[in-house]
PDB file as gemmi writes it, atoms N, CA and C in Angstrom:
CRYST1    1.000    1.000    1.000  90.00  90.00  90.00 P 1                      
ATOM      1  N   MET A   1       1.867  11.512  10.977  1.00  0.00           N  
ATOM      2  CA  MET A   1       0.583  10.662  11.296  1.00  0.00           C  
ATOM      3  C   MET A   1      -0.692  11.761  12.048  1.00  0.00           C  
ATOM      4  N   THR A   2      -1.815  11.905  11.467  1.00  0.00           N  
ATOM      5  CA  THR A   2      -3.118  12.866  12.218  1.00  0.00           C  
ATOM      6  C   THR A   2      -3.791  12.127  12.879  1.00  0.00           C  
ATOM      7  N   ALA A   3      -4.634  13.108  13.724  1.00  0.00           N  
ATOM      8  CA  ALA A   3      -5.593  11.881  14.797  1.00  0.00           C  
ATOM      9  C   ALA A   3      -6.999  12.839  13.993  1.00  0.00           C  
ATOM     10  N   LEU A   4      -7.693  12.287  13.584  1.00  0.00           N  
ATOM     11  CA  LEU A   4      -9.169  12.706  13.460  1.00  0.00           C  
ATOM     12  C   LEU A   4      -9.707  12.491  14.696  1.00  0.00           C  
ATOM     13  N   HIS A   5     -10.607  13.963  15.442  1.00  0.00           N  
ATOM     14  CA  HIS A   5     -11.618  13.856  16.335  1.00  0.00           C  
ATOM     15  C   HIS A   5     -12.851  14.379  15.684  1.00  0.00           C  
ATOM     16  N   ALA A   6     -13.708  13.638  16.332  1.00  0.00           N  
ATOM     17  CA  ALA A   6     -15.492  14.159  16.127  1.00  0.00           C  
ATOM     18  C   ALA A   6     -15.931  15.435  16.788  1.00  0.00           C  
ATOM     19  N   VAL A   7     -16.102  16.489  15.935  1.00  0.00           N  
ATOM     20  CA  VAL A   7     -16.313  17.423  16.507  1.00  0.00           C  
ATOM     21  C   VAL A   7     -18.035  18.277  15.627  1.00  0.00           C  
ATOM     22  N   ARG A   8     -18.320  18.499  16.296  1.00  0.00           N  
ATOM     23  CA  ARG A   8     -19.660  18.969  16.062  1.00  0.00           C  
ATOM     24  C   ARG A   8     -20.065  19.957  16.358  1.00  0.00           C  
ATOM     25  N   PHE A   9     -20.970  20.947  16.046  1.00  0.00           N  
ATOM     26  CA  PHE A   9     -22.076  22.418  16.363  1.00  0.00           C  
ATOM     27  C   PHE A   9     -23.172  22.577  16.796  1.00  0.00           C  
ATOM     28  N   ARG A  10     -23.271  22.789  18.000  1.00  0.00           N  
ATOM     29  CA  ARG A  10     -24.834  22.893  18.360  1.00  0.00           C  
ATOM     30  C   ARG A  10     -25.054  23.871  18.747  1.00  0.00           C  
ATOM     31  N   ASP A  11     -24.972  24.304  20.138  1.00  0.00           N  
ATOM     32  CA  ASP A  11     -25.197  25.705  20.544  1.00  0.00           C  
ATOM     33  C   ASP A  11     -23.543  26.367  20.924  1.00  0.00           C  
ATOM     34  N   GLU A  12     -22.631  25.691  21.029  1.00  0.00           N  
ATOM     35  CA  GLU A  12     -21.203  25.568  20.604  1.00  0.00           C  
ATOM     36  C   GLU A  12     -20.925  24.582  20.810  1.00  0.00           C  
ATOM     37  N   PHE A  13     -19.018  24.256  20.159  1.00  0.00           N  
ATOM     38  CA  PHE A  13     -18.387  23.415  19.156  1.00  0.00           C  
ATOM     39  C   PHE A  13     -18.378  21.842  20.994  1.00  0.00           C  
ATOM     40  N   GLU A  14     -18.872  20.927  20.047  1.00  0.00           N  
ATOM     41  CA  GLU A  14     -18.413  19.612  20.602  1.00  0.00           C  
ATOM     42  C   GLU A  14     -17.605  18.545  20.365  1.00  0.00           C  
ATOM     43  N   MET A  15     -17.191  18.255  21.097  1.00  0.00           N  
ATOM     44  CA  MET A  15     -16.569  17.032  20.985  1.00  0.00           C  
ATOM     45  C   MET A  15     -16.749  15.391  21.509  1.00  0.00           C  
ATOM     46  N   ARG A  16     -16.339  14.345  20.452  1.00  0.00           N  
ATOM     47  CA  ARG A  16     -16.809  13.077  20.865  1.00  0.00           C  
ATOM     48  C   ARG A  16     -15.991  12.138  21.744  1.00  0.00           C  
ATOM     49  N   CYS A  17     -15.841  11.639  22.776  1.00  0.00           N  
ATOM     50  CA  CYS A  17     -15.059  10.807  23.934  1.00  0.00           C  
ATOM     51  C   CYS A  17     -14.704   9.497  23.237  1.00  0.00           C  
ATOM     52  N   GLU A  18     -14.046   9.425  22.772  1.00  0.00           N  
ATOM     53  CA  GLU A  18     -13.903   7.749  22.195  1.00  0.00           C  
ATOM     54  C   GLU A  18     -13.771   6.426  22.746  1.00  0.00           C  
ATOM     55  N   VAL A  19     -14.179   7.008  24.224  1.00  0.00           N  
ATOM     56  CA  VAL A  19     -14.735   5.867  25.259  1.00  0.00           C  
ATOM     57  C   VAL A  19     -15.707   5.082  25.362  1.00  0.00           C  
ATOM     58  N   CYS A  20     -16.018   6.918  25.846  1.00  0.00           N  
ATOM     59  CA  CYS A  20     -17.623   6.999  25.976  1.00  0.00           C  
ATOM     60  C   CYS A  20     -18.892   6.887  25.236  1.00  0.00           C  
ATOM     61  N   ASP A  21     -18.223   7.654  23.934  1.00  0.00           N  
ATOM     62  CA  ASP A  21     -18.866   7.806  22.896  1.00  0.00           C  
ATOM     63  C   ASP A  21     -19.942   9.311  23.540  1.00  0.00           C  
ATOM     64  N   GLY A  22     -19.645  10.015  24.868  1.00  0.00           N  
ATOM     65  CA  GLY A  22     -20.641  11.150  24.675  1.00  0.00           C  
ATOM     66  C   GLY A  22     -20.004  12.437  24.259  1.00  0.00           C  
ATOM     67  N   TRP A  23     -20.742  13.406  23.505  1.00  0.00           N  
ATOM     68  CA  TRP A  23     -20.654  14.744  22.890  1.00  0.00           C  
ATOM     69  C   TRP A  23     -20.415  15.752  24.050  1.00  0.00           C  
ATOM     70  N   TRP A  24     -19.160  16.301  24.338  1.00  0.00           N  
ATOM     71  CA  TRP A  24     -18.634  17.227  25.582  1.00  0.00           C  
ATOM     72  C   TRP A  24     -18.479  18.816  24.646  1.00  0.00           C  
ATOM     73  N   PRO A  25     -18.680  19.814  25.541  1.00  0.00           N  
ATOM     74  CA  PRO A  25     -18.501  20.705  24.832  1.00  0.00           C  
ATOM     75  C   PRO A  25     -17.189  20.729  24.849  1.00  0.00           C  
ATOM     76  N   MET A  26     -16.491  21.778  23.759  1.00  0.00           N  
ATOM     77  CA  MET A  26     -15.397  21.246  24.106  1.00  0.00           C  
ATOM     78  C   MET A  26     -14.328  22.967  24.830  1.00  0.00           C  
ATOM     79  N   SER A  27     -14.158  22.795  26.110  1.00  0.00           N  
ATOM     80  CA  SER A  27     -13.874  23.322  27.462  1.00  0.00           C  
ATOM     81  C   SER A  27     -13.174  23.133  28.148  1.00  0.00           C  
ATOM     82  N   PRO A  28     -12.527  23.070  29.074  1.00  0.00           N  
ATOM     83  CA  PRO A  28     -11.464  23.057  30.239  1.00  0.00           C  
ATOM     84  C   PRO A  28     -12.508  22.123  31.210  1.00  0.00           C  
ATOM     85  N   GLU A  29     -13.443  22.534  31.058  1.00  0.00           N  
ATOM     86  CA  GLU A  29     -14.885  21.697  32.820  1.00  0.00           C  
ATOM     87  C   GLU A  29     -14.189  19.754  31.852  1.00  0.00           C  
ATOM     88  N   PHE A  30     -14.588  20.086  30.607  1.00  0.00           N  
ATOM     89  CA  PHE A  30     -14.837  18.080  30.533  1.00  0.00           C  
ATOM     90  C   PHE A  30     -13.621  17.856  29.707  1.00  0.00           C  
ATOM     91  N   TRP A  31     -12.747  18.741  29.258  1.00  0.00           N  
ATOM     92  CA  TRP A  31     -11.477  18.448  28.671  1.00  0.00           C  
ATOM     93  C   TRP A  31     -10.405  18.520  29.395  1.00  0.00           C  
ATOM     94  N   TYR A  32      -9.264  18.092  28.629  1.00  0.00           N  
ATOM     95  CA  TYR A  32      -7.518  18.237  29.660  1.00  0.00           C  
ATOM     96  C   TYR A  32      -6.980  17.923  28.620  1.00  0.00           C  
ATOM     97  N   PRO A  33      -6.644  18.746  27.329  1.00  0.00           N  
ATOM     98  CA  PRO A  33      -5.861  18.616  26.346  1.00  0.00           C  
ATOM     99  C   PRO A  33      -4.021  18.351  26.300  1.00  0.00           C  
ATOM    100  N   ARG A  34      -3.840  18.115  27.493  1.00  0.00           N  
ATOM    101  CA  ARG A  34      -2.448  18.106  28.074  1.00  0.00           C  
ATOM    102  C   ARG A  34      -2.121  16.762  27.759  1.00  0.00           C  
ATOM    103  N   ARG A  35      -2.911  15.885  28.221  1.00  0.00           N  
ATOM    104  CA  ARG A  35      -2.853  14.406  28.605  1.00  0.00           C  
ATOM    105  C   ARG A  35      -4.351  13.369  26.970  1.00  0.00           C  
ATOM    106  N   GLY A  36      -4.205  14.639  25.736  1.00  0.00           N  
ATOM    107  CA  GLY A  36      -4.663  14.130  24.874  1.00  0.00           C  
ATOM    108  C   GLY A  36      -6.115  14.483  24.771  1.00  0.00           C  
ATOM    109  N   VAL A  37      -7.020  14.697  23.641  1.00  0.00           N  
ATOM    110  CA  VAL A  37      -8.140  14.758  23.631  1.00  0.00           C  
ATOM    111  C   VAL A  37      -9.133  13.862  23.122  1.00  0.00           C  
ATOM    112  N   SER A  38      -8.907  12.521  23.437  1.00  0.00           N  
ATOM    113  CA  SER A  38      -9.363  11.093  22.812  1.00  0.00           C  
ATOM    114  C   SER A  38     -10.291  10.794  24.019  1.00  0.00           C  
ATOM    115  N   ARG A  39     -10.026  11.597  25.302  1.00  0.00           N  
ATOM    116  CA  ARG A  39     -10.576  10.897  26.338  1.00  0.00           C  
ATOM    117  C   ARG A  39     -11.243  11.842  27.117  1.00  0.00           C  
ATOM    118  N   CYS A  40     -12.402  12.403  27.041  1.00  0.00           N  
ATOM    119  CA  CYS A  40     -13.303  13.099  28.054  1.00  0.00           C  
ATOM    120  C   CYS A  40     -12.728  12.960  30.009  1.00  0.00           C  
ATOM    121  N   LEU A  41     -12.672  14.277  30.189  1.00  0.00           N  
ATOM    122  CA  LEU A  41     -12.229  14.469  32.065  1.00  0.00           C  
ATOM    123  C   LEU A  41     -12.819  12.636  32.494  1.00  0.00           C  
ATOM    124  N   ALA A  42     -13.900  12.598  32.672  1.00  0.00           N  
ATOM    125  CA  ALA A  42     -14.431  11.798  33.458  1.00  0.00           C  
ATOM    126  C   ALA A  42     -14.005  10.285  32.961  1.00  0.00           C  
ATOM    127  N   CYS A  43     -13.954  10.239  31.774  1.00  0.00           N  
ATOM    128  CA  CYS A  43     -12.707   8.630  31.455  1.00  0.00           C  
ATOM    129  C   CYS A  43     -11.093   8.765  31.868  1.00  0.00           C  
ATOM    130  N   LEU A  44     -11.005  10.119  32.220  1.00  0.00           N  
ATOM    131  CA  LEU A  44      -9.432  10.174  32.319  1.00  0.00           C  
ATOM    132  C   LEU A  44      -9.446   9.886  33.442  1.00  0.00           C  
ATOM    133  N   ARG A  45     -10.479  10.590  34.648  1.00  0.00           N  
ATOM    134  CA  ARG A  45     -10.494  10.063  36.197  1.00  0.00           C  
ATOM    135  C   ARG A  45     -10.424   8.341  36.028  1.00  0.00           C  
ATOM    136  N   ASP A  46     -11.681   8.304  35.869  1.00  0.00           N  
ATOM    137  CA  ASP A  46     -11.947   6.667  35.825  1.00  0.00           C  
ATOM    138  C   ASP A  46     -10.570   5.582  35.191  1.00  0.00           C  
ATOM    139  N   LYS A  47      -9.962   6.231  34.350  1.00  0.00           N  
ATOM    140  CA  LYS A  47      -8.601   4.969  34.117  1.00  0.00           C  
ATOM    141  C   LYS A  47      -7.674   5.569  35.136  1.00  0.00           C  
ATOM    142  N   ASP A  48      -7.215   6.642  35.935  1.00  0.00           N  
ATOM    143  CA  ASP A  48      -6.733   7.294  36.517  1.00  0.00           C  
ATOM    144  C   ASP A  48      -6.864   6.639  38.454  1.00  0.00           C  
ATOM    145  N   ALA A  49      -8.496   6.482  38.388  1.00  0.00           N  
ATOM    146  CA  ALA A  49      -8.598   5.463  39.526  1.00  0.00           C  
ATOM    147  C   ALA A  49      -8.302   3.695  39.411  1.00  0.00           C  
ATOM    148  N   VAL A  50      -8.559   3.253  38.212  1.00  0.00           N  
ATOM    149  CA  VAL A  50      -7.997   2.343  37.791  1.00  0.00           C  
ATOM    150  C   VAL A  50      -6.639   1.947  37.700  1.00  0.00           C  
ATOM    151  N   TRP A  51      -5.329   2.481  37.420  1.00  0.00           N  
ATOM    152  CA  TRP A  51      -4.393   2.557  37.933  1.00  0.00           C  
ATOM    153  C   TRP A  51      -4.759   2.696  38.947  1.00  0.00           C  
ATOM    154  N   ARG A  52      -4.588   3.562  39.654  1.00  0.00           N  
ATOM    155  CA  ARG A  52      -4.388   3.925  41.209  1.00  0.00           C  
ATOM    156  C   ARG A  52      -4.688   2.289  42.110  1.00  0.00           C  
ATOM    157  N   ARG A  53      -5.364   2.331  41.974  1.00  0.00           N  
ATOM    158  CA  ARG A  53      -5.920   0.816  42.387  1.00  0.00           C  
ATOM    159  C   ARG A  53      -4.762  -0.279  42.296  1.00  0.00           C  
ATOM    160  N   THR A  54      -4.572  -0.232  41.140  1.00  0.00           N  
ATOM    161  CA  THR A  54      -3.235  -1.157  40.679  1.00  0.00           C  
ATOM    162  C   THR A  54      -2.024  -1.095  41.420  1.00  0.00           C  
ATOM    163  N   GLN A  55      -1.940   0.083  41.225  1.00  0.00           N  
ATOM    164  CA  GLN A  55      -0.555   0.446  42.523  1.00  0.00           C  
ATOM    165  C   GLN A  55      -0.536   0.660  43.873  1.00  0.00           C  
ATOM    166  N   ARG A  56      -1.824  -0.128  44.457  1.00  0.00           N  
ATOM    167  CA  ARG A  56      -1.163  -0.346  45.895  1.00  0.00           C  
ATOM    168  C   ARG A  56      -0.973  -1.717  46.226  1.00  0.00           C  
ATOM    169  N   PRO A  57      -0.104  -1.369  47.449  1.00  0.00           N  
ATOM    170  CA  PRO A  57       0.675  -2.842  47.399  1.00  0.00           C  
ATOM    171  C   PRO A  57      -0.416  -3.905  48.098  1.00  0.00           C  
ATOM    172  N   ARG A  58       0.388  -5.101  47.503  1.00  0.00           N  
ATOM    173  CA  ARG A  58      -0.346  -6.115  48.112  1.00  0.00           C  
ATOM    174  C   ARG A  58      -0.021  -6.379  49.685  1.00  0.00           C  
ATOM    175  N   PRO A  59      -1.020  -7.171  50.250  1.00  0.00           N  
ATOM    176  CA  PRO A  59      -0.617  -7.013  51.805  1.00  0.00           C  
ATOM    177  C   PRO A  59       0.774  -7.863  52.411  1.00  0.00           C  
ATOM    178  N   ALA A  60       1.245  -8.647  51.011  1.00  0.00           N  
ATOM    179  CA  ALA A  60       2.466  -9.141  51.774  1.00  0.00           C  
ATOM    180  C   ALA A  60       3.824  -8.126  51.094  1.00  0.00           C  
ATOM    181  N   GLN A  61       3.390  -7.377  50.043  1.00  0.00           N  
ATOM    182  CA  GLN A  61       4.372  -6.470  50.178  1.00  0.00           C  
ATOM    183  C   GLN A  61       4.248  -5.593  51.018  1.00  0.00           C  
ATOM    184  N   ARG A  62       3.261  -4.666  51.614  1.00  0.00           N  
ATOM    185  CA  ARG A  62       3.138  -4.164  52.548  1.00  0.00           C  
ATOM    186  C   ARG A  62       3.520  -4.892  53.718  1.00  0.00           C  
ATOM    187  N   ARG A  63       3.482  -5.441  53.927  1.00  0.00           N  
ATOM    188  CA  ARG A  63       4.576  -6.528  55.698  1.00  0.00           C  
ATOM    189  C   ARG A  63       5.909  -6.228  55.035  1.00  0.00           C  
ATOM    190  N   LYS A  64       6.161  -6.342  54.051  1.00  0.00           N  
ATOM    191  CA  LYS A  64       7.744  -6.505  54.026  1.00  0.00           C  
ATOM    192  C   LYS A  64       8.233  -5.185  53.749  1.00  0.00           C  
ATOM    193  N   THR A  65       7.462  -3.545  53.555  1.00  0.00           N  
ATOM    194  CA  THR A  65       7.779  -2.336  53.204  1.00  0.00           C  
ATOM    195  C   THR A  65       7.657  -2.110  54.658  1.00  0.00           C  
ATOM    196  N   VAL A  66       6.991  -2.422  55.842  1.00  0.00           N  
ATOM    197  CA  VAL A  66       6.824  -2.122  57.226  1.00  0.00           C  
ATOM    198  C   VAL A  66       7.633  -2.624  57.981  1.00  0.00           C  
ATOM    199  N   THR A  67       7.897  -3.857  57.412  1.00  0.00           N  
ATOM    200  CA  THR A  67       9.527  -4.861  57.798  1.00  0.00           C  
ATOM    201  C   THR A  67      10.795  -4.316  57.640  1.00  0.00           C  
ATOM    202  N   TRP A  68      10.909  -3.060  56.247  1.00  0.00           N  
ATOM    203  CA  TRP A  68      12.124  -2.622  55.959  1.00  0.00           C  
ATOM    204  C   TRP A  68      12.268  -1.427  56.487  1.00  0.00           C  
ATOM    205  N   GLN A  69      10.671  -0.768  56.436  1.00  0.00           N  
ATOM    206  CA  GLN A  69      10.999   1.088  57.589  1.00  0.00           C  
ATOM    207  C   GLN A  69      11.524   0.453  58.538  1.00  0.00           C  
ATOM    208  N   SER A  70      11.008  -0.307  59.631  1.00  0.00           N  
ATOM    209  CA  SER A  70      11.055  -0.739  60.811  1.00  0.00           C  
ATOM    210  C   SER A  70      13.010  -1.022  60.790  1.00  0.00           C  
ATOM    211  N   ALA A  71      13.370  -1.566  60.323  1.00  0.00           N  
ATOM    212  CA  ALA A  71      14.720  -2.026  60.369  1.00  0.00           C  
ATOM    213  C   ALA A  71      15.278  -0.490  60.091  1.00  0.00           C  
ATOM    214  N   LEU A  72      15.188   0.021  59.219  1.00  0.00           N  
ATOM    215  CA  LEU A  72      15.969   1.515  59.127  1.00  0.00           C  
ATOM    216  C   LEU A  72      15.952   2.402  59.887  1.00  0.00           C  
ATOM    217  N   ARG A  73      14.640   2.133  60.126  1.00  0.00           N  
ATOM    218  CA  ARG A  73      14.544   3.120  61.615  1.00  0.00           C  
ATOM    219  C   ARG A  73      15.368   2.733  62.442  1.00  0.00           C  
ATOM    220  N   LYS A  74      15.609   1.242  63.082  1.00  0.00           N  
ATOM    221  CA  LYS A  74      16.869   1.046  64.035  1.00  0.00           C  
ATOM    222  C   LYS A  74      17.820   1.000  63.114  1.00  0.00           C  
ATOM    223  N   ARG A  75      18.207   1.041  62.665  1.00  0.00           N  
ATOM    224  CA  ARG A  75      19.413   1.252  61.821  1.00  0.00           C  
ATOM    225  C   ARG A  75      19.816   2.840  62.345  1.00  0.00           C  
ATOM    226  N   LEU A  76      18.638   3.782  61.658  1.00  0.00           N  
ATOM    227  CA  LEU A  76      18.935   5.687  62.079  1.00  0.00           C  
ATOM    228  C   LEU A  76      19.253   5.426  63.534  1.00  0.00           C  
ATOM    229  N   GLN A  77      18.553   4.753  64.334  1.00  0.00           N  
ATOM    230  CA  GLN A  77      18.642   5.370  65.633  1.00  0.00           C  
ATOM    231  C   GLN A  77      20.156   4.794  66.392  1.00  0.00           C  
ATOM    232  N   GLY A  78      20.442   3.228  65.801  1.00  0.00           N  
ATOM    233  CA  GLY A  78      21.974   2.622  65.675  1.00  0.00           C  
ATOM    234  C   GLY A  78      23.124   4.118  65.704  1.00  0.00           C  
ATOM    235  N   ARG A  79      22.568   5.025  64.151  1.00  0.00           N  
ATOM    236  CA  ARG A  79      23.967   5.524  63.863  1.00  0.00           C  
ATOM    237  C   ARG A  79      23.698   6.940  64.732  1.00  0.00           C  
ATOM    238  N   ALA A  80      22.530   7.217  65.088  1.00  0.00           N  
ATOM    239  CA  ALA A  80      22.842   8.559  66.158  1.00  0.00           C  
ATOM    240  C   ALA A  80      23.211   8.343  67.660  1.00  0.00           C  
ATOM    241  N   ALA A  81      22.718   7.369  67.996  1.00  0.00           N  
ATOM    242  CA  ALA A  81      23.943   6.474  69.158  1.00  0.00           C  
ATOM    243  C   ALA A  81      25.056   6.585  68.853  1.00  0.00           C  
ATOM    244  N   GLN A  82      25.314   6.259  68.053  1.00  0.00           N  
ATOM    245  CA  GLN A  82      27.439   6.075  67.736  1.00  0.00           C  
ATOM    246  C   GLN A  82      27.372   7.672  67.569  1.00  0.00           C  
ATOM    247  N   ALA A  83      26.828   8.662  67.121  1.00  0.00           N  
ATOM    248  CA  ALA A  83      27.099   9.804  66.744  1.00  0.00           C  
ATOM    249  C   ALA A  83      27.261  10.444  68.494  1.00  0.00           C  
ATOM    250  N   ARG A  84      26.254  10.419  69.256  1.00  0.00           N  
ATOM    251  CA  ARG A  84      26.299  10.609  70.532  1.00  0.00           C  
ATOM    252  C   ARG A  84      27.810  10.057  71.228  1.00  0.00           C  
ATOM    253  N   TYR A  85      27.624   8.840  70.974  1.00  0.00           N  
ATOM    254  CA  TYR A  85      28.709   8.250  71.866  1.00  0.00           C  
ATOM    255  C   TYR A  85      29.846   9.355  71.170  1.00  0.00           C  
ATOM    256  N   TYR A  86      30.372   9.274  70.117  1.00  0.00           N  
ATOM    257  CA  TYR A  86      31.686  10.209  69.357  1.00  0.00           C  
ATOM    258  C   TYR A  86      31.873  11.434  69.832  1.00  0.00           C  
ATOM    259  N   ARG A  87      30.829  12.323  70.242  1.00  0.00           N  
ATOM    260  CA  ARG A  87      30.931  13.704  69.908  1.00  0.00           C  
ATOM    261  C   ARG A  87      30.981  13.324  71.804  1.00  0.00           C  
ATOM    262  N   GLY A  88      30.649  12.575  72.567  1.00  0.00           N  
ATOM    263  CA  GLY A  88      31.104  12.649  74.162  1.00  0.00           C  
ATOM    264  C   GLY A  88      32.564  11.925  73.972  1.00  0.00           C  
ATOM    265  N   HIS A  89      33.169  11.175  73.343  1.00  0.00           N  
ATOM    266  CA  HIS A  89      34.395   9.881  73.340  1.00  0.00           C  
ATOM    267  C   HIS A  89      35.184  11.003  72.420  1.00  0.00           C  
ATOM    268  N   ALA A  90      35.642  12.050  71.997  1.00  0.00           N  
ATOM    269  CA  ALA A  90      36.208  12.184  70.663  1.00  0.00           C  
ATOM    270  C   ALA A  90      37.766  11.852  70.541  1.00  0.00           C  
ATOM    271  N   ASP A  91      37.860  12.524  71.657  1.00  0.00           N  
ATOM    272  CA  ASP A  91      39.256  12.526  72.116  1.00  0.00           C  
ATOM    273  C   ASP A  91      40.152  11.520  71.687  1.00  0.00           C  
ATOM    274  N   GLU A  92      39.552  10.017  72.709  1.00  0.00           N  
ATOM    275  CA  GLU A  92      39.490   9.135  72.414  1.00  0.00           C  
ATOM    276  C   GLU A  92      39.469   8.114  71.316  1.00  0.00           C  
ATOM    277  N   VAL A  93      38.142   8.526  70.935  1.00  0.00           N  
ATOM    278  CA  VAL A  93      38.188   7.288  69.508  1.00  0.00           C  
ATOM    279  C   VAL A  93      39.443   8.287  68.244  1.00  0.00           C  
ATOM    280  N   ARG A  94      39.613   9.201  68.565  1.00  0.00           N  
ATOM    281  CA  ARG A  94      40.535   9.964  67.449  1.00  0.00           C  
ATOM    282  C   ARG A  94      41.773   8.877  67.856  1.00  0.00           C  
ATOM    283  N   ALA A  95      42.330   9.096  69.138  1.00  0.00           N  
ATOM    284  CA  ALA A  95      43.559   8.515  69.725  1.00  0.00           C  
ATOM    285  C   ALA A  95      43.907   7.017  69.272  1.00  0.00           C  
ATOM    286  N   LYS A  96      42.549   6.142  69.764  1.00  0.00           N  
ATOM    287  CA  LYS A  96      42.345   5.197  68.793  1.00  0.00           C  
ATOM    288  C   LYS A  96      42.349   4.476  67.512  1.00  0.00           C  
ATOM    289  N   ARG A  97      41.584   5.470  66.663  1.00  0.00           N  
ATOM    290  CA  ARG A  97      42.484   5.423  65.359  1.00  0.00           C  
ATOM    291  C   ARG A  97      43.642   5.679  64.926  1.00  0.00           C  
ATOM    292  N   ARG A  98      44.292   6.687  65.257  1.00  0.00           N  
ATOM    293  CA  ARG A  98      45.380   7.025  65.192  1.00  0.00           C  
ATOM    294  C   ARG A  98      46.686   6.169  65.604  1.00  0.00           C  
ATOM    295  N   ALA A  99      45.986   5.419  66.230  1.00  0.00           N  
ATOM    296  CA  ALA A  99      46.498   4.265  67.211  1.00  0.00           C  
ATOM    297  C   ALA A  99      46.987   2.950  66.089  1.00  0.00           C  
ATOM    298  N   ALA A 100      45.853   2.748  65.217  1.00  0.00           N  
ATOM    299  CA  ALA A 100      45.508   1.479  64.857  1.00  0.00           C  
ATOM    300  C   ALA A 100      46.323   1.828  63.226  1.00  0.00           C  
ATOM    301  N   TYR A 101      45.826   3.576  62.758  1.00  0.00           N  
ATOM    302  CA  TYR A 101      46.534   4.062  61.429  1.00  0.00           C  
ATOM    303  C   TYR A 101      47.471   3.709  61.017  1.00  0.00           C  
ATOM    304  N   TYR A 102      48.507   3.769  62.726  1.00  0.00           N  
ATOM    305  CA  TYR A 102      49.990   3.731  62.498  1.00  0.00           C  
ATOM    306  C   TYR A 102      50.796   2.520  62.823  1.00  0.00           C  
ATOM    307  N   ALA A 103      50.171   1.334  63.199  1.00  0.00           N  
ATOM    308  CA  ALA A 103      50.404   0.465  63.463  1.00  0.00           C  
ATOM    309  C   ALA A 103      50.186  -0.583  62.018  1.00  0.00           C  
ATOM    310  N   ALA A 104      49.112  -0.110  61.220  1.00  0.00           N  
ATOM    311  CA  ALA A 104      48.542  -1.103  60.056  1.00  0.00           C  
ATOM    312  C   ALA A 104      49.942  -0.366  58.958  1.00  0.00           C  
ATOM    313  N   LYS A 105      50.345   0.841  58.852  1.00  0.00           N  
ATOM    314  CA  LYS A 105      51.246   1.465  58.199  1.00  0.00           C  
ATOM    315  C   LYS A 105      52.668   0.763  58.461  1.00  0.00           C  
ATOM    316  N   VAL A 106      53.250   0.800  59.787  1.00  0.00           N  
ATOM    317  CA  VAL A 106      54.353  -0.140  59.998  1.00  0.00           C  
ATOM    318  C   VAL A 106      54.179  -1.290  59.869  1.00  0.00           C  
ATOM    319  N   ALA A 107      53.701  -1.958  59.430  1.00  0.00           N  
ATOM    320  CA  ALA A 107      52.800  -3.537  59.490  1.00  0.00           C  
ATOM    321  C   ALA A 107      52.804  -3.723  58.022  1.00  0.00           C  
ATOM    322  N   ALA A 108      52.776  -2.793  57.384  1.00  0.00           N  
ATOM    323  CA  ALA A 108      52.668  -2.899  55.640  1.00  0.00           C  
ATOM    324  C   ALA A 108      53.885  -2.729  55.079  1.00  0.00           C  
TER     325      ALA A 108                                                      
END                                                                             
C-alpha cells in the first residue's frame, strides 16, 4: 500500500497537510516524519491537545485516586511502624515465631 501526498515546488519543496489543507515547506519546522507526513506539526499538536484533554480524570475519578493514594500512604506508614517495631524487638519476635512454628509442626 502506498500513500500519495501532494508535493509542489515554489521557492522550495512544499507538502500539503491533509487536515488543514495548508501548503508547508518540507522541513522539520513544519513536519515530524516519525509521526507520519499526512498532518503538519500544528495539526499534530492540536490533535495531541485534544487527546490530552480527554485523558484528564473526571472529578469523581480524581476523588477515587486521592482516596486510594491516601490509603496507600497510611498503609506504607503502618509498614514503616512495623519495621521500626521489628528492629527494636527482633529477638522477641523471632522467639515468638519460632515457638509458633514448632507448635504448628507438632500439631500436624
